[in-house]
C-alpha positions as CSV (number, residue, x, y, z in Angstrom):
1,M,7.4,9.0,-3.9
2,I,4.2,8.4,-5.9
3,V,5.4,10.7,-8.7
4,S,8.7,8.9,-8.9
5,A,7.0,5.6,-9.0
6,L,4.6,6.7,-11.7
7,V,7.5,8.0,-13.8
8,A,9.4,4.8,-13.3
9,T,6.5,2.7,-14.8
10,N,6.9,4.4,-18.2
11,Q,3.1,3.9,-18.6
12,L,2.0,7.5,-17.9
13,K,3.4,10.8,-18.9
14,V,3.8,13.0,-15.8
15,T,3.8,16.7,-16.1
16,E,3.6,19.7,-13.8
17,N,2.0,21.8,-16.5
18,R,-1.7,22.0,-15.6
19,E,-2.7,23.1,-19.1
20,R,-1.3,19.9,-20.6
21,A,-2.5,17.6,-17.9
22,D,-5.5,15.2,-18.5
23,A,-5.8,14.8,-14.8
24,I,-4.3,16.1,-11.5
25,L,-3.1,13.8,-8.7
26,K,-3.9,15.2,-5.3
27,G,-3.4,13.6,-1.9
28,V,-2.1,13.5,1.6
29,A,0.3,11.3,3.4
30,I,0.9,10.7,7.1
31,E,3.9,8.9,8.4
32,K,4.2,7.9,12.1
33,T,7.1,6.3,14.0
34,S,6.5,4.7,17.4
35,Q,8.3,2.5,19.8
36,E,6.7,-0.7,21.1
37,L,8.0,-2.3,24.3
38,H,7.9,-6.1,24.5
39,A,8.5,-7.6,27.9
40,Y,8.6,-11.1,29.1
41,S,9.0,-12.5,32.6
42,E,8.5,-15.8,34.4
43,G,9.7,-17.3,37.6
44,T,9.6,-20.5,39.6
45,A,10.1,-20.7,43.4
46,V,10.5,-23.8,45.5
47,G,10.5,-23.8,49.3
48,G,11.2,-26.5,51.8
49,R,12.7,-27.2,55.2
50,N,16.2,-26.6,54.1
51,G,15.6,-23.2,52.4
52,A,14.1,-21.8,49.2
53,A,15.3,-21.7,45.6
54,A,14.0,-19.4,42.9
55,I,14.6,-19.2,39.2
56,K,13.7,-16.1,37.4
57,D,13.9,-15.3,33.6
58,S,12.9,-12.0,32.0
59,S,13.7,-10.0,28.9
60,A,12.6,-6.7,27.4
61,N,13.2,-5.2,24.0
62,T,11.8,-2.3,22.0
63,E,10.8,-2.3,18.4
64,T,10.6,0.8,16.2
65,V,7.4,0.7,14.1
66,Q,6.9,2.9,11.1
67,E,3.4,3.3,9.7
68,A,2.3,5.3,6.7
69,K,-1.1,6.1,5.3
70,I,-1.7,7.7,1.9
71,A,-4.9,8.9,0.4
72,V,-4.8,10.1,-3.2
73,R,-7.4,11.1,-5.8
74,L,-7.2,11.7,-9.5
75,V,-9.2,14.8,-10.5
76,D,-10.1,15.8,-14.1
77,P,-9.7,19.4,-15.3
78,N,-13.3,20.2,-14.3
79,G,-12.6,19.2,-10.7
80,D,-14.5,15.9,-10.8
81,V,-12.8,13.0,-8.9
82,I,-12.3,10.2,-11.4
83,W,-10.2,7.8,-9.2
84,T,-9.4,7.5,-5.5
85,S,-7.3,5.2,-3.3
86,T,-6.2,4.9,0.3
87,Q,-3.3,2.7,1.2
88,E,-1.4,2.0,4.4
89,S,1.7,0.1,5.4
90,R,3.7,-0.8,8.4
91,G,6.8,-1.1,6.2
92,A,8.0,-3.6,3.8
93,K,11.0,-6.0,3.8
94,Y,13.3,-3.8,1.7
95,K,11.7,-0.3,1.9
96,G,10.1,2.0,4.5
97,S,6.4,2.4,5.1
98,G,6.1,5.6,3.1
99,A,7.7,4.0,0.0
100,D,5.6,0.8,0.4
101,A,2.3,2.7,0.7
102,A,3.2,4.9,-2.4
103,D,4.1,1.7,-4.3
104,K,0.7,0.2,-3.4
105,C,-1.1,3.4,-4.6
106,V,0.7,3.3,-8.0
107,K,0.1,-0.5,-8.4
108,Q,-3.6,0.0,-7.6
109,L,-3.9,2.9,-10.2
110,L,-2.2,0.8,-12.9
111,R,-4.5,-2.2,-12.2
112,D,-7.6,0.0,-12.3
113,I,-6.4,1.6,-15.6
114,E,-5.8,-1.8,-17.1
115,R,-9.2,-3.0,-15.9
116,L,-10.8,0.1,-17.5
117,K,-9.0,-0.6,-20.8
118,N,-10.2,-4.2,-20.8
119,N,-13.8,-3.3,-20.0
120,S,-14.0,-0.6,-22.7
121,A,-12.4,-2.7,-25.4
122,P,-14.7,-3.4,-28.3
123,P,-16.2,-6.9,-28.3
124,S,-14.2,-9.5,-30.2
125,T,-15.2,-9.9,-33.8
126,S,-14.0,-13.5,-34.2
127,A,-15.5,-15.2,-37.2
128,T,-18.3,-17.5,-36.0
129,P,-19.9,-19.7,-38.6
130,A,-23.6,-18.8,-39.1
131,A,-26.1,-21.5,-38.3
132,R,-27.7,-23.1,-41.5
133,P,-31.2,-24.2,-41.5
134,N,-31.7,-27.9,-42.3
């Protein structure tokens, strides 16, 4: 999912050829599905000389919960880690938890690359008038 998301951005060239790669993406993903039971119950009872009356209300439902955790690292050809991220998700509105966590990783990588580009840009050389002595 991460590789597909990276290719879809058209901002990085993805290759499986190690000799041509500037960096290698490595990682692990864990996806877990569980069931949560939600139960609710309440009752009221009234008793008197002529008998007793009771009102009871209860409900129970189960919810399927998907969770995903992804830990990735970008490693240079010498084996040095140059970037790392861990993301998790309990699912998103229109996609599953694995796709959501992968999307978060890719977005984080692209933000960090952009931040690096902005920090390493040469200082602006806008023309500022020199101060003249009076």
